[in-house]
C-alpha positions in Angstrom: -6.9 134.9 -7.5 -7.6 131.5 -5.8 -8.6 128.6 -7.8 -11.1 126.0 -7.0 -10.8 122.5 -8.1 -13.9 120.4 -7.3 -14.6 116.8 -8.2 -18.2 115.5 -7.3 -19.6 112.1 -7.9 -23.5 112.2 -8.1 -24.1 109.1 -10.1 -27.8 108.7 -10.0 -29.0 112.1 -10.3 -31.3 112.6 -13.3 -31.2 115.7 -15.1 -34.7 115.3 -16.1 -35.8 116.1 -12.6 -34.0 119.6 -13.0 -35.8 120.2 -16.1 -39.1 120.2 -14.2 -38.2 123.4 -12.4 -37.3 125.4 -15.5 -40.9 126.5 -16.4 -42.7 126.6 -19.6 -40.1 128.6 -21.1 -38.4 125.5 -22.2 -41.1 124.1 -24.1 -40.1 122.2 -27.4 -39.9 124.8 -30.3 -40.1 124.0 -33.9 -36.9 123.4 -35.9 -36.3 124.3 -39.6 -34.6 120.9 -40.1 -34.6 117.3 -38.2 -31.4 116.1 -36.8 -30.4 113.2 -39.0 -29.2 110.1 -37.0 -25.3 110.2 -36.7 -22.9 107.2 -36.3 -20.9 107.2 -33.1 -17.3 108.1 -33.3 -14.5 105.7 -33.3 -14.1 104.5 -29.7 -17.6 105.1 -28.7 -19.6 101.9 -28.2 -22.4 100.9 -30.7 -25.9 101.8 -29.8 -27.3 98.7 -28.1 -24.0 97.5 -26.8 -24.1 95.6 -23.3 -24.2 97.8 -20.2 -20.6 96.6 -19.0 -19.2 97.9 -22.5 -20.9 101.4 -21.8 -19.8 101.6 -18.2 -16.1 100.7 -19.1 -16.2 103.6 -21.7 -17.8 106.0 -19.3 -15.0 105.1 -16.7 -12.2 105.7 -19.1 -13.8 109.2 -20.1 -14.1 110.0 -16.4 -10.4 109.2 -15.8 -9.3 111.4 -19.0 -11.1 114.2 -17.5 -9.4 113.9 -14.2 -6.1 113.6 -15.8 -6.6 116.8 -18.2 -4.6 119.8 -17.5 -7.6 122.3 -17.3 -5.2 125.4 -17.0 -3.6 124.5 -20.2 -7.2 123.8 -21.7 -8.1 127.4 -20.8 -5.0 128.9 -22.0 -5.7 127.5 -25.7 -8.5 130.1 -25.7 -6.4 133.0 -24.1 -8.2 132.6 -20.7 -7.2 132.0 -17.2 -8.9 129.1 -15.2 -10.7 129.9 -11.9 -12.6 127.0 -11.2 -13.0 123.5 -12.5 -15.7 121.1 -11.6 -16.1 117.5 -12.7 -19.5 116.0 -11.8 -20.9 112.6 -12.2 -24.6 112.6 -13.6 -27.1 110.5 -15.4 -28.1 112.6 -18.4 -30.9 110.7 -20.3 -30.7 113.2 -23.4 -27.2 112.6 -23.8 -27.4 108.9 -23.3 -30.0 108.6 -25.9 -28.3 110.6 -28.5 -25.4 108.1 -28.6 -27.6 105.1 -27.9 -26.4 104.3 -24.4 -28.7 102.9 -21.7 -30.6 105.7 -20.0 -29.3 105.2 -16.7 -25.7 105.2 -17.7 -23.4 107.4 -15.5 -21.3 109.8 -17.2 -19.5 113.0 -16.3 -19.8 116.8 -17.2 -17.2 119.4 -16.8 -18.0 122.9 -15.7 -15.5 125.8 -15.9 -15.2 129.3 -14.6 -12.6 131.3 -16.6 -11.3 134.9 -16.8 -11.3 135.5 -20.6 -10.4 139.3 -20.6 -7.0 138.9 -22.3 -6.7 140.4 -25.8 -6.2 136.9 -27.3 -9.4 135.6 -25.8 -11.3 138.9 -26.9 -10.0 138.1 -30.3 -11.0 134.6 -30.5 -14.3 135.5 -29.2 -14.9 138.2 -31.7 -14.6 136.1 -34.8 -18.2 135.7 -35.6 -20.1 138.5 -36.9 -22.4 140.1 -34.2 -25.8 138.6 -34.6 -25.0 136.1 -37.4 -25.5 132.8 -35.1 -28.7 134.2 -33.4 -31.2 133.1 -36.1 -34.4 132.1 -34.4 -36.2 128.9 -35.4 -37.4 129.2 -39.0 -35.2 132.1 -39.8 -33.8 131.2 -43.4 -30.2 131.7 -43.9 -28.2 131.5 -47.2 -25.2 129.8 -45.5 -25.0 126.5 -43.8 -23.4 126.1 -40.6 -19.5 126.9 -40.4 -17.3 124.4 -38.7 -14.8 125.2 -35.7 -15.3 127.7 -33.0 -18.3 129.9 -33.4 -19.0 133.1 -31.0 -21.8 135.5 -31.2 -23.1 138.6 -29.3 -26.2 137.7 -27.5 -29.5 139.6 -26.9 -28.2 140.3 -23.4 -24.8 141.9 -22.8 -22.5 139.0 -23.6 -21.0 136.6 -25.9 -21.8 133.0 -26.5 -19.4 130.4 -27.9 -19.7 126.8 -29.1 -16.4 124.8 -29.8 -14.5 121.3 -29.7 -11.3 121.0 -27.8 -9.6 117.7 -26.6 -12.5 115.5 -28.0 -15.1 117.6 -25.9 -18.2 119.7 -27.1 -18.0 123.1 -25.1 -20.7 126.0 -24.6 -19.7 129.1 -23.0 -21.2 132.5 -22.2 -19.2 135.7 -21.1 -21.4 138.2 -19.3 -20.4 141.8 -20.3 -23.1 143.7 -18.3 -23.1 145.1 -14.8 -24.1 143.6 -11.5 -25.0 139.9 -11.9 -27.4 137.6 -13.8 -28.5 134.0 -13.2 -29.5 131.2 -15.7 -27.9 128.1 -17.3 -26.3 126.9 -20.5 -27.9 124.4 -22.9 -26.4 122.7 -25.8 -28.7 121.2 -28.5 -27.9 118.8 -31.4 -29.0 120.4 -34.8 -28.5 119.5 -38.3 -25.1 120.1 -39.8 -26.7 121.5 -42.7 -28.8 124.0 -40.6 -28.8 127.7 -41.6 -29.5 128.9 -38.0 -28.9 128.4 -34.4 -32.4 126.8 -33.8 -33.1 124.7 -30.7 -33.0 121.1 -31.9 -32.6 117.9 -29.7 -31.5 118.6 -25.9 -27.9 117.1 -25.6 -26.6 118.7 -22.5 -27.9 121.1 -19.7 -25.6 122.8 -17.3 -26.3 123.7 -13.7 -28.1 126.9 -12.6 -25.5 129.4 -12.1 -24.8 133.1 -11.3 -22.6 135.1 -13.5 -20.9 138.5 -12.5 -19.4 141.0 -14.8 -16.8 139.8 -17.0 -17.2 136.1 -15.8 -17.1 133.3 -18.5 -18.8 130.2 -17.5 -18.7 126.8 -19.6 -20.1 123.2 -19.7 -18.6 120.4 -21.7 -19.3 116.7 -22.4 -17.6 114.2 -24.5 -18.1 114.4 -28.1 -19.7 111.2 -29.5 -21.0 111.9 -32.9 -20.2 114.6 -35.5 -23.1 116.9 -36.1 -24.3 120.6 -35.7 -24.4 121.9 -32.0 -26.2 124.9 -30.8 -25.3 126.5 -27.3 -27.7 128.6 -25.8 -27.8 131.0 -22.6 -31.1 130.5 -20.8 -31.6 133.8 -18.3 -33.6 133.3 -15.2 -36.7 135.8 -15.2 -39.5 136.1 -12.8 -41.3 133.1 -14.3 -39.1 130.6 -15.7 -36.4 131.2 -18.2 -35.7 133.1 -21.4 -33.4 132.4 -24.2 -30.9 135.1 -24.2 -28.8 134.1 -27.2 -26.8 131.5 -28.9 -24.0 130.3 -31.0 -23.7 127.3 -33.3 -21.4 125.4 -35.5 -20.7 122.0 -37.1 -18.5 120.1 -34.9 
């Protein structure tokens, strides 16, 4: 199968503009717990640092992404890489979460993978079906687990959220027939949360189409340790609907 490798530079494109076309389905929802402020990880500038410090950090992160062996990255999950796209963007949600200037240009990595191998299926089947799909306000007795977390979604598919090579990923494998369209979104949630509620938006992926068996992933450099909740938003006639999620303390 042919593999597409695309590198885009789109500094200055605001994700906020994209959010305007997503419809009322993305209105804020109540959360069972607030996201506590977290300190930035070592190597990440302190909130309020001068612009040139942030720009230097972002450039180094971009260079690391371009030097990454994405085939090997996919192989760690038992998957085969089909496409990788590294895009520059100005993501205000991501920037504010780490205390960076709103207009800082960073990068996002989008992957298309074939995760049909037995090893991939084993890794994606580690979570109990539905365990990570608690709606906002649902009370659970167990706090978030740490590490890779996967869950079956309301639509025919499997959502996963995990950390790899200093990045936070959200993925969704479509297990139905035909194709569906939508996008992935990652929220920051409390590390002591008891379900995958929708907290503070951290990263929004592009509008995409999934064919049967396809796995799409979005990722961004991890800057704080907290809970992360990855959701698949399916396109419907008017707006989008939350089709399921997975969450973990990462």
